[in-house]
Backbone bond lengths (Angstrom), bond angles and torsions (degrees), N, CA, C in turn:
res aa  C-N    CA-C-N  psi(-1)  N-CA   C-N-CA  omega(-1)  CA-C   N-CA-C  phi
1 M - - - 1.422 - - 1.513 105.93 -
2 D 1.456 114.52 130.42 1.498 119.95 174.03 1.471 112.01 -82.79
3 I 1.161 122.38 98.46 1.516 127.48 -172.29 1.483 110.67 -85.05
4 K 1.274 124.40 126.36 1.475 130.50 174.65 1.500 114.45 -122.79
5 I 1.354 116.70 -19.12 1.411 115.66 178.03 1.561 100.83 -144.10
6 I 1.351 116.23 133.28 1.452 123.98 168.82 1.565 109.03 -117.81
7 A 1.425 111.63 117.27 1.517 115.21 -179.00 1.590 106.32 -106.56
8 L 1.310 109.37 138.97 1.502 114.87 -175.77 1.510 117.48 -129.71
9 D 1.300 120.11 109.75 1.493 117.64 168.82 1.475 106.76 -59.43
10 L 1.365 114.96 153.32 1.530 120.83 -178.91 1.482 109.73 -92.76
11 D 1.293 120.25 -79.90 1.569 123.32 -170.40 1.442 108.89 -60.93
12 G 1.236 116.32 125.92 1.517 122.86 171.29 1.507 109.50 83.86
13 T 1.323 117.58 3.95 1.549 119.59 -176.75 1.523 110.35 -132.62
14 F 1.261 113.69 -73.77 1.486 123.35 -175.38 1.552 110.53 -82.50
15 L 1.344 110.45 -36.66 1.550 117.78 177.99 1.515 109.17 -94.57
16 D 1.409 108.24 148.94 1.470 113.17 172.70 1.623 111.25 -77.51
17 D 1.253 117.60 -173.66 1.525 120.46 -173.38 1.504 108.54 -74.86
18 E 1.321 120.06 -12.69 1.512 124.16 176.02 1.586 110.34 -89.16
19 G 1.301 116.80 1.78 1.496 120.87 -171.50 1.484 119.68 72.24
20 N 1.294 116.54 15.48 1.482 121.83 176.80 1.570 109.43 -102.71
21 I 1.394 109.39 163.26 1.446 116.66 179.33 1.491 105.61 -94.26
22 P 1.378 117.71 125.80 1.442 117.73 174.36 1.546 110.35 -59.34
23 P 1.270 120.24 138.69 1.527 121.48 -174.45 1.498 110.78 -62.13
24 Y 1.206 118.76 -33.94 1.590 121.44 177.59 1.464 113.07 -62.89
25 N 1.321 117.14 -37.09 1.525 121.44 175.31 1.614 106.75 -59.87
26 I 1.201 118.04 -46.64 1.488 123.47 -179.68 1.520 109.13 -58.08
27 E 1.396 118.24 -53.74 1.347 126.52 -177.81 1.598 114.64 -53.07
28 I 1.346 111.65 -47.53 1.445 114.87 176.12 1.506 116.92 -73.69
29 L 1.306 117.81 -35.74 1.458 119.95 177.92 1.547 110.92 -66.13
30 K 1.289 117.69 -36.75 1.438 118.65 176.83 1.631 112.98 -62.42
31 E 1.237 114.22 -33.01 1.475 118.66 174.46 1.560 111.94 -62.82
32 F 1.358 116.51 -44.05 1.425 121.55 174.73 1.551 112.50 -63.93
33 Y 1.312 111.08 -47.01 1.555 113.71 -179.01 1.583 111.40 -61.46
34 R 1.279 111.96 -35.02 1.511 112.58 175.80 1.553 114.33 -67.38
35 K 1.269 114.16 -23.82 1.405 121.71 177.29 1.584 112.50 -81.58
36 G 1.361 118.20 -6.11 1.439 123.13 179.17 1.515 114.63 97.27
37 V 1.336 114.24 6.87 1.537 115.40 175.90 1.570 107.55 -72.31
38 I 1.355 107.15 144.48 1.504 117.09 175.64 1.548 107.54 -84.22
39 I 1.275 117.23 128.80 1.492 121.65 177.84 1.492 108.78 -110.16
40 V 1.368 112.97 123.69 1.487 120.18 179.53 1.377 114.27 -113.51
41 L 1.365 120.56 126.30 1.483 120.36 174.51 1.568 103.71 -98.49
42 S 1.412 111.90 134.78 1.358 120.56 -175.38 1.533 116.47 -126.18
43 S 1.261 115.18 119.43 1.506 116.95 -166.13 1.525 113.86 -147.30
44 G 1.206 119.53 159.64 1.498 123.69 167.60 1.547 112.23 -78.53
45 R 1.346 115.14 -10.74 1.473 118.62 -174.69 1.463 112.86 -79.05
46 M 1.266 119.66 165.94 1.470 124.91 -177.99 1.529 106.36 -81.68
47 T 1.337 113.36 170.43 1.513 119.50 -171.35 1.557 111.18 -57.78
48 D 1.304 118.12 -43.41 1.441 119.97 -174.14 1.566 112.19 -72.05
49 C 1.289 116.51 -11.09 1.419 119.91 176.59 1.484 115.79 -100.12
50 V 1.302 117.73 -7.00 1.472 126.65 176.97 1.451 111.40 -107.03
51 A 1.350 121.46 -46.88 1.474 121.67 -176.14 1.515 113.77 -53.17
52 P 1.335 120.81 -37.17 1.513 122.34 178.22 1.599 113.07 -54.83
53 F 1.288 121.36 -30.79 1.401 126.29 178.60 1.650 109.22 -63.38
54 A 1.398 107.75 -45.34 1.527 112.29 176.12 1.446 113.49 -56.92
55 D 1.378 115.34 -43.99 1.364 125.62 -173.63 1.637 111.73 -66.24
56 K 1.386 108.75 -38.65 1.497 113.76 172.58 1.520 118.37 -61.52
57 M 1.383 110.32 -31.64 1.440 117.43 -179.09 1.548 110.39 -80.85
58 G 1.243 115.85 -25.88 1.448 119.72 -172.34 1.540 110.28 82.04
59 I 1.303 117.71 22.39 1.485 121.56 -176.46 1.515 108.33 -116.80
60 D 1.311 115.91 135.80 1.479 122.86 177.52 1.457 110.19 -80.17
61 C 1.324 120.34 84.06 1.484 121.55 -173.46 1.423 114.48 -92.47
62 A 1.327 117.58 149.64 1.573 125.19 169.11 1.553 101.99 -78.72
63 L 1.375 117.94 154.37 1.437 124.15 -173.59 1.471 107.28 -128.03
64 I 1.409 113.75 129.13 1.431 122.38 164.30 1.535 105.64 -105.97
65 V 1.316 117.62 113.87 1.397 122.57 -173.91 1.540 112.16 -120.96
66 Y 1.443 117.05 166.06 1.454 121.57 -179.37 1.565 107.00 57.36
67 N 1.262 124.80 41.41 1.367 128.50 -177.92 1.453 117.49 46.57
68 G 1.428 115.44 35.98 1.481 124.26 174.14 1.481 112.82 105.42
69 A 1.294 120.51 -2.49 1.441 120.17 176.34 1.397 119.70 -70.60
70 M 1.350 112.50 -16.16 1.496 118.66 177.50 1.534 109.07 -145.69
71 V 1.372 117.11 148.67 1.394 119.93 -178.63 1.526 105.05 -136.84
72 R 1.333 115.54 121.59 1.551 124.89 178.68 1.460 111.38 -111.07
73 L 1.301 120.82 140.43 1.459 125.41 171.73 1.527 107.18 -79.04
74 G 1.347 107.71 -177.64 1.578 117.38 -174.26 1.474 108.89 -77.92
75 K 1.321 111.39 173.88 1.545 120.08 -173.56 1.522 108.39 -60.05
76 K 1.354 117.32 -40.31 1.516 126.15 -177.84 1.587 107.34 -53.05
77 E 1.297 114.23 -34.64 1.448 121.36 -179.37 1.552 112.93 -99.09
78 K 1.384 112.38 16.53 1.414 121.70 175.53 1.614 113.22 61.41
79 R 1.292 113.23 32.87 1.470 117.99 -177.27 1.547 115.64 50.19
80 K 1.171 112.27 33.80 1.529 119.57 175.39 1.422 114.36 -45.89
81 I 1.350 121.27 131.87 1.509 121.69 177.57 1.538 105.35 -86.84
82 I 1.331 117.35 117.69 1.479 117.00 172.25 1.502 113.32 -103.74
83 Y 1.365 119.90 2.35 1.430 119.97 177.38 1.561 105.15 -157.18
84 H 1.271 118.41 132.83 1.511 121.00 171.64 1.566 107.32 -151.68
85 Q 1.275 115.60 120.50 1.448 119.78 -179.00 1.516 108.99 -126.30
86 P 1.340 122.21 88.77 1.475 120.63 -175.93 1.499 111.39 -82.93
87 L 1.256 115.22 178.75 1.474 120.44 173.04 1.452 115.11 -79.08
88 P 1.350 118.71 142.55 1.422 116.99 171.44 1.557 115.49 -56.74
89 A 1.241 118.73 139.32 1.426 124.95 -172.68 1.495 114.04 -48.97
90 K 1.324 118.76 -42.04 1.474 122.50 -175.85 1.561 110.07 -57.10
91 Y 1.338 123.28 -35.14 1.370 122.79 -178.69 1.540 113.14 -71.61
92 G 1.356 116.18 -36.57 1.365 121.14 172.39 1.519 109.87 -58.34
93 D 1.330 116.86 -48.40 1.473 121.23 -177.03 1.556 107.91 -62.50
94 I 1.286 118.83 -38.96 1.491 120.42 -179.45 1.540 111.10 -64.04
95 L 1.296 111.54 -45.78 1.488 117.21 -175.09 1.669 111.70 -69.39
96 I 1.383 109.14 -30.59 1.483 108.61 174.07 1.515 115.96 -65.76
97 D 1.445 113.69 -43.51 1.412 116.99 177.59 1.445 112.83 -67.00
98 Y 1.375 121.93 -34.75 1.464 125.10 -178.48 1.457 106.86 -64.62
99 C 1.340 122.69 -48.68 1.321 126.14 -166.18 1.671 108.81 -77.86
100 L 1.277 117.55 -30.64 1.350 117.42 172.26 1.518 113.08 -73.58
101 E 1.249 120.39 -38.93 1.473 124.86 174.32 1.494 112.58 -61.26
102 N 1.304 122.98 -40.94 1.447 131.19 -171.03 1.534 107.10 -102.26
103 R 1.308 122.19 -5.47 1.389 123.88 -178.18 1.521 117.44 58.01
104 F 1.323 111.29 58.67 1.446 121.05 175.77 1.489 109.09 -113.11
105 H 1.371 113.92 150.30 1.512 116.28 178.10 1.627 105.88 -79.61
106 L 1.297 111.93 137.85 1.539 117.06 175.06 1.544 108.67 -127.29
107 N 1.340 113.85 127.82 1.460 119.16 167.23 1.470 108.72 -89.74
108 Y 1.274 120.76 130.25 1.440 128.79 -173.75 1.543 107.43 -122.91
109 Y 1.269 116.27 107.18 1.560 121.50 179.46 1.530 114.54 -95.52
110 L 1.374 116.70 114.59 1.409 114.50 179.23 1.504 103.38 -139.56
111 N 1.385 116.64 134.83 1.481 122.54 177.00 1.532 110.59 49.70
112 D 1.296 117.38 46.61 1.465 127.34 174.74 1.544 108.93 58.41
113 R 1.307 119.27 31.81 1.449 122.42 169.29 1.485 111.45 -126.80
114 L 1.353 117.89 153.20 1.445 121.89 -173.90 1.482 105.15 -110.29
115 Y 1.378 114.61 123.82 1.537 121.44 176.20 1.429 109.68 -115.03
116 A 1.468 111.51 154.57 1.533 115.18 176.14 1.431 104.99 -158.86
117 Q 1.330 115.37 154.18 1.508 123.28 -177.88 1.646 103.29 -73.72
118 K 1.371 109.57 133.68 1.533 116.35 174.24 1.466 108.00 -70.86
119 D 1.311 118.12 116.40 1.606 119.52 177.06 1.548 103.86 -160.13
120 N 1.276 110.59 113.99 1.450 122.71 179.89 1.568 114.40 -52.85
121 L 1.316 115.12 -34.88 1.404 116.86 -175.84 1.610 114.40 -77.30
122 L 1.377 112.12 -17.06 1.438 118.03 178.57 1.514 109.96 -109.47
123 E 1.329 118.29 9.20 1.542 119.03 178.93 1.506 111.67 -57.42
124 K 1.337 118.98 -30.68 1.412 121.59 -171.93 1.602 111.79 -60.88
125 Y 1.313 110.04 -30.58 1.546 114.61 -175.93 1.610 107.41 -77.29
126 A 1.299 115.08 -35.44 1.418 115.99 176.89 1.529 113.54 -65.01
127 L 1.309 110.19 -39.61 1.571 116.70 177.11 1.492 110.05 -64.52
128 L 1.309 115.35 -39.27 1.530 116.35 178.91 1.439 110.01 -63.56
129 Y 1.358 117.32 -44.59 1.474 117.96 178.76 1.494 117.80 -60.45
130 S 1.396 112.92 -42.91 1.371 123.31 177.42 1.477 112.93 -58.65
131 R 1.314 117.73 -49.68 1.400 122.23 176.21 1.569 113.02 -59.93
132 Q 1.209 119.03 -40.24 1.469 120.48 177.02 1.430 120.94 -72.47
133 T 1.302 113.15 -29.20 1.556 121.34 -177.59 1.442 116.90 -119.21
134 G 1.332 123.13 -20.63 1.443 126.57 -177.02 1.576 110.47 80.90
135 A 1.327 113.41 8.38 1.512 112.35 178.06 1.501 115.84 -68.72
136 K 1.261 116.05 152.10 1.466 121.60 179.46 1.613 109.20 -110.93
137 F 1.264 117.19 131.85 1.446 123.10 -175.15 1.580 111.72 -93.15
138 H 1.352 110.19 149.62 1.405 118.10 166.85 1.480 109.60 -118.67
139 F 1.399 113.71 102.73 1.453 116.34 -169.97 1.582 111.12 -86.71
140 L 1.252 112.36 145.00 1.460 117.07 -173.09 1.611 110.16 -119.77
141 K 1.251 116.68 145.73 1.488 117.75 175.59 1.425 115.26 -67.84
142 D 1.366 115.49 -30.71 1.446 125.52 177.72 1.526 110.71 -147.48
143 I 1.286 112.87 100.69 1.501 116.41 -175.43 1.549 113.47 -64.92
144 R 1.417 111.28 -15.89 1.530 109.94 177.00 1.509 117.62 -62.33
145 Q 1.395 112.79 -7.13 1.493 111.11 176.39 1.526 113.02 -76.43
146 L 1.388 117.02 -3.27 1.436 122.79 174.42 1.517 112.50 -86.56
147 K 1.377 117.48 -10.40 1.416 121.72 -178.42 1.553 110.53 -53.66
148 G 1.400 112.07 141.92 1.392 116.55 178.44 1.524 119.99 94.81
149 N 1.401 108.57 -8.59 1.464 118.24 170.82 1.535 111.83 -91.92
150 S 1.310 110.48 165.52 1.479 118.08 178.55 1.599 108.80 -108.83
151 P 1.323 119.63 98.88 1.470 120.29 -173.64 1.441 112.57 -74.77
152 T 1.225 120.34 145.81 1.547 123.44 175.79 1.421 112.64 -56.18
153 K 1.342 116.70 -49.38 1.442 124.43 168.46 1.583 111.97 -153.02
154 L 1.277 112.18 176.91 1.503 116.58 173.73 1.567 107.96 -137.86
155 I 1.288 114.42 150.70 1.503 116.93 170.87 1.541 106.77 -136.95
156 L 1.303 109.57 126.28 1.477 121.72 166.03 1.459 111.03 -86.09
157 I 1.353 122.27 111.11 1.481 125.08 -178.14 1.573 108.18 -102.70
158 T 1.306 113.61 124.93 1.457 115.78 179.98 1.507 104.41 -144.82
159 D 1.389 116.39 -154.45 1.398 118.59 -177.66 1.564 118.48 -97.84
160 S 1.245 114.52 149.81 1.573 110.47 179.60 1.497 106.62 -84.92
161 E 1.336 122.14 -24.41 1.454 117.79 171.82 1.650 101.33 -136.41
162 N 1.345 116.09 145.89 1.465 124.24 179.86 1.483 109.30 -156.06
163 E 1.213 118.02 142.79 1.578 122.71 177.26 1.649 106.66 -59.69
164 D 1.286 112.81 -33.76 1.449 116.96 176.91 1.559 108.79 -97.02
165 E 1.411 114.01 100.23 1.421 119.08 -174.65 1.592 113.96 -49.41
166 F 1.302 116.34 -35.65 1.412 119.79 175.90 1.493 119.95 -52.86
167 R 1.253 114.60 -22.44 1.437 125.16 -175.27 1.513 112.41 -94.69
168 T 1.383 117.07 -0.95 1.464 119.70 178.72 1.478 110.17 -86.96
169 R 1.323 116.35 158.48 1.472 123.12 -175.13 1.611 107.23 -69.09
170 D 1.361 114.37 -42.01 1.475 116.80 -179.57 1.520 116.90 -63.11
171 F 1.356 113.36 -36.47 1.439 114.61 173.77 1.505 111.60 -65.84
172 Q 1.308 119.72 -41.46 1.464 123.11 -178.50 1.532 107.50 -68.51
173 Y 1.362 121.24 -30.20 1.456 124.28 -178.74 1.518 105.61 -70.09
174 E 1.325 122.67 -43.55 1.499 120.90 174.06 1.433 114.84 -65.68
175 F 1.268 119.81 -37.71 1.460 125.17 178.51 1.582 113.81 -58.92
176 F 1.438 108.64 -48.96 1.461 112.38 -179.27 1.515 111.94 -81.47
177 K 1.276 125.17 -24.23 1.382 128.37 173.20 1.561 109.32 -60.72
178 K 1.307 118.45 -40.57 1.451 121.85 179.07 1.583 108.59 -71.39
179 K 1.362 113.44 -35.50 1.486 117.71 -173.32 1.514 110.85 -80.42
180 F 1.267 119.14 -43.50 1.445 123.57 -168.73 1.636 114.86 -131.52
181 G 1.359 111.12 10.03 1.498 114.17 -176.14 1.459 115.52 -57.81
182 K 1.270 123.01 -22.45 1.468 127.12 178.32 1.524 110.74 -89.05
183 E 1.318 115.78 -21.45 1.489 119.44 -175.18 1.501 115.68 -98.93
184 L 1.432 116.30 -25.35 1.417 121.50 -172.63 1.498 108.98 -132.90
185 N 1.311 113.99 159.84 1.486 121.96 174.49 1.575 102.43 -97.61
186 I 1.285 110.48 109.44 1.562 116.87 -178.86 1.420 107.99 -111.92
187 V 1.405 113.99 124.83 1.564 118.14 -169.44 1.527 107.68 -132.24
188 R 1.343 112.20 132.62 1.418 121.34 170.84 1.576 109.07 -89.02
189 T 1.307 116.12 115.38 1.554 121.88 179.68 1.464 108.90 -104.79
190 N 1.359 118.75 -106.03 1.376 122.45 174.83 1.457 115.31 -56.03
191 P 1.325 126.48 159.50 1.421 121.48 179.54 1.502 119.96 -55.11
192 E 1.394 111.43 -24.92 1.532 122.49 177.12 1.480 116.77 -95.62
193 Y 1.327 118.13 -11.40 1.521 122.88 -170.11 1.494 112.97 -100.28
194 L 1.379 114.13 131.95 1.413 118.14 167.76 1.514 106.92 -126.43
195 E 1.356 114.38 113.61 1.450 122.04 -171.35 1.428 114.53 -102.21
196 F 1.357 117.63 135.88 1.495 128.05 -176.89 1.518 107.69 -111.28
197 L 1.349 117.26 122.17 1.487 119.65 -178.03 1.528 106.04 -137.27
198 N 1.415 115.02 161.12 1.367 119.84 172.28 1.476 114.20 -51.69
199 K 1.212 123.10 140.83 1.488 129.75 -179.34 1.557 110.26 -48.01
200 E 1.302 117.52 -39.39 1.437 123.68 -176.45 1.528 112.34 -79.03
201 V 1.280 118.59 -7.01 1.494 120.75 -169.38 1.591 111.96 -93.64
202 N 1.267 110.92 132.85 1.500 117.89 165.91 1.527 105.63 -168.72
203 K 1.416 118.92 169.07 1.443 120.31 -174.46 1.480 111.59 -69.46
204 G 1.313 120.34 -22.19 1.426 124.28 -178.09 1.601 110.11 -70.06
205 V 1.317 114.09 -46.76 1.571 120.20 172.80 1.452 106.55 -58.22
206 A 1.319 121.04 -43.36 1.521 117.17 -173.67 1.507 108.07 -67.50
207 L 1.303 119.30 -40.24 1.408 120.23 -173.38 1.463 111.82 -67.39
208 L 1.334 119.48 -33.73 1.431 123.54 174.54 1.535 112.92 -68.57
209 K 1.362 113.82 -27.26 1.550 114.85 173.66 1.505 109.76 -65.34
210 I 1.308 118.19 -38.72 1.465 119.37 177.29 1.483 108.94 -68.73
211 S 1.278 122.68 -42.66 1.440 119.84 -179.16 1.462 115.31 -66.47
212 E 1.384 116.51 -27.83 1.420 120.88 176.11 1.524 110.20 -78.29
213 Y 1.247 115.36 -30.69 1.524 115.93 -179.67 1.476 109.80 -70.15
214 Y 1.331 118.16 -38.44 1.550 121.46 -177.90 1.544 110.90 -93.92
215 R 1.329 116.45 0.46 1.481 124.13 -179.12 1.485 110.79 57.32
216 I 1.318 117.61 50.57 1.457 121.97 -176.77 1.576 103.64 -117.37
217 P 1.389 116.38 125.28 1.463 118.32 -176.25 1.556 109.27 -67.38
218 K 1.340 118.18 151.07 1.379 116.48 -175.41 1.510 115.06 -67.21
219 E 1.364 113.18 -17.07 1.432 117.41 177.61 1.477 115.08 -60.99
220 K 1.388 114.95 -22.59 1.454 121.44 174.81 1.470 120.38 -93.40
221 I 1.354 108.81 17.74 1.523 115.37 -179.87 1.502 109.66 -111.57
222 I 1.300 115.79 133.52 1.458 122.64 173.73 1.528 105.67 -120.95
223 S 1.393 115.46 139.03 1.363 125.05 -171.20 1.509 110.99 -138.72
224 F 1.440 115.03 146.70 1.382 119.17 -175.67 1.656 106.41 -129.66
225 G 1.315 111.83 135.36 1.425 116.91 179.93 1.500 113.81 -159.90
226 D 1.384 117.11 154.86 1.500 120.63 178.06 1.493 115.91 -120.48
227 G 1.378 117.20 -13.16 1.393 119.00 -171.68 1.587 114.02 -109.57
228 E 1.294 118.98 163.66 1.482 123.57 179.14 1.586 108.90 -55.32
229 N 1.304 114.63 -34.50 1.478 118.66 -177.08 1.529 108.26 -71.72
230 D 1.251 126.59 -8.70 1.491 133.02 178.86 1.529 108.54 -92.41
231 I 1.274 118.80 -16.66 1.586 116.80 -171.49 1.420 113.97 -51.34
232 E 1.347 116.39 -50.99 1.576 123.44 -171.64 1.405 106.65 -63.09
233 M 1.481 118.52 -38.01 1.479 120.47 177.61 1.582 110.97 -61.89
234 L 1.198 117.44 -43.39 1.509 122.36 -176.85 1.472 108.04 -66.85
235 K 1.334 115.90 -37.12 1.469 119.83 -173.52 1.573 110.65 -68.64
236 V 1.313 117.77 -38.07 1.409 122.53 -175.62 1.587 110.31 -79.36
237 S 1.296 117.03 -11.23 1.506 115.24 -172.53 1.521 107.33 -90.89
238 G 1.433 113.82 163.66 1.420 120.18 177.13 1.511 110.85 -63.44
239 K 1.381 115.76 -36.01 1.406 124.28 168.66 1.529 113.36 -137.98
240 G 1.372 117.72 130.10 1.341 125.38 -178.46 1.491 110.87 -110.52
241 I 1.357 118.89 114.65 1.543 120.14 -170.30 1.426 109.50 -113.33
242 A 1.319 118.83 137.34 1.419 128.08 177.78 1.502 109.12 -116.86
243 P 1.307 112.88 132.05 1.558 118.59 174.25 1.590 108.60 -70.48
244 S 1.304 115.94 165.39 1.500 120.61 -177.20 1.478 109.56 -61.06
245 N 1.395 119.20 -25.43 1.433 118.80 -171.61 1.518 113.41 -92.99
246 A 1.444 113.90 8.53 1.464 122.96 -176.14 1.527 109.50 -60.95
247 K 1.406 114.53 155.02 1.502 116.78 172.46 1.525 110.48 -66.96
248 E 1.315 116.19 159.75 1.486 116.44 -173.81 1.468 114.87 -67.57
249 K 1.371 115.12 -31.83 1.434 120.43 176.22 1.584 115.06 -59.89
250 V 1.390 109.51 -34.20 1.464 118.02 179.46 1.526 109.19 -70.20
251 K 1.495 114.66 -46.83 1.510 121.52 -177.71 1.523 105.06 -57.12
252 E 1.287 119.87 -35.84 1.502 123.13 -174.18 1.610 110.40 -59.35
253 I 1.213 111.36 -39.59 1.591 116.94 -176.32 1.400 116.79 -97.55
254 A 1.429 119.11 -13.39 1.409 122.15 -177.19 1.444 111.61 -70.01
255 D 1.457 113.91 145.75 1.495 116.45 176.07 1.552 111.43 -76.54
256 I 1.353 114.98 -28.61 1.448 117.39 178.88 1.642 109.03 -136.90
257 I 1.170 122.55 138.78 1.493 127.97 171.54 1.469 106.25 -113.11
258 L 1.347 112.77 120.89 1.496 119.60 -173.98 1.550 111.88 -81.04
259 E 1.228 118.59 156.96 1.390 124.24 178.55 1.607 112.99 -84.56
260 W 1.341 113.33 -7.70 1.438 119.93 178.11 1.479 111.97 -110.00
261 D 1.384 120.94 158.51 1.404 123.76 179.09 1.569 107.63 -110.18
262 N 1.318 114.66 -177.94 1.476 116.96 -176.82 1.404 116.83 -64.48
263 N 1.299 125.81 -20.65 1.323 133.15 176.49 1.567 116.23 -74.98
264 Q 1.416 110.43 -14.71 1.421 121.05 -169.12 1.596 108.29 -109.82
265 A 1.318 113.28 19.73 1.467 115.52 -175.17 1.457 115.80 50.85
266 C 1.453 116.78 50.75 1.368 122.54 -176.70 1.480 118.27 -61.67
267 V 1.402 112.66 -30.82 1.494 118.49 178.30 1.554 110.02 -65.26
268 G 1.234 114.54 -52.91 1.533 120.89 -178.80 1.540 114.07 -60.84
269 K 1.350 112.87 -41.32 1.487 119.02 -173.79 1.649 108.46 -70.07
270 Y 1.318 115.73 -32.45 1.394 119.25 176.05 1.470 114.37 -72.67
271 L 1.451 115.78 -51.52 1.392 123.24 -176.81 1.533 112.27 -62.24
272 S 1.397 117.58 -30.42 1.431 119.32 -174.36 1.515 112.75 -56.26
273 R 1.336 117.41 -29.53 1.482 120.54 178.81 1.510 116.54 -66.05
274 F 1.359 115.42 -8.59 1.493 119.78 179.85 1.510 108.01 -98.91
275 L 1.257 118.29 -9.18 1.632 118.62 -178.43 1.566 110.70 -82.08
């Protein structure tokens, strides 16, 4: 396979369970980078929580962030935004009111900054998210001041399990799927996260924007992912690869299922055969 673009999901794929990059992954990717291959880091995280991984590797990567709602080029191209598809403002307004009324924690992303309502009872959800992603919050006394804006994405963070079923992520997923399923892309990612994106947004669309920008046919793209939010990215690639720890729905559509998981440098081990 003639590889020109390598696209990498982070959590559960390129990173180990501790959130670190296995050294062998870096070693192999640097070989491809030296050969002129474009390396793309693809994540639901915001820009400031993805770019440091490129810096750690010493590779000037393009970035797919916010689960595909934004695409930024490498540092040499000054992190130019070549694609951004935010949510229509009305949905941000609706989610703000809903979360205030029912006392749910809401991540509100605007202009590459993360905002949330200041609420001591919900602080544990912000701490959970910060620990998992490294994101820094800007807390507001009244998040309603953001109404009228078009957020890049939203995340309702709640419990994976709760005595009150209403307060679980899966209950909220079913509720909003019935309400806005035809109007928004609603995705379950981490056990506590329910993400709201523009209907047109996914990692596959974002990856195609990169291939179009560099005029590289999708047949020359190889991508790796473990989660349901990676499915579209794997589908549009010449080869879509799933680690052994991938979700069953991902394995069903992957071209190749690896014998290694994310803790075993699965990306590096597979790619090494092409060197």
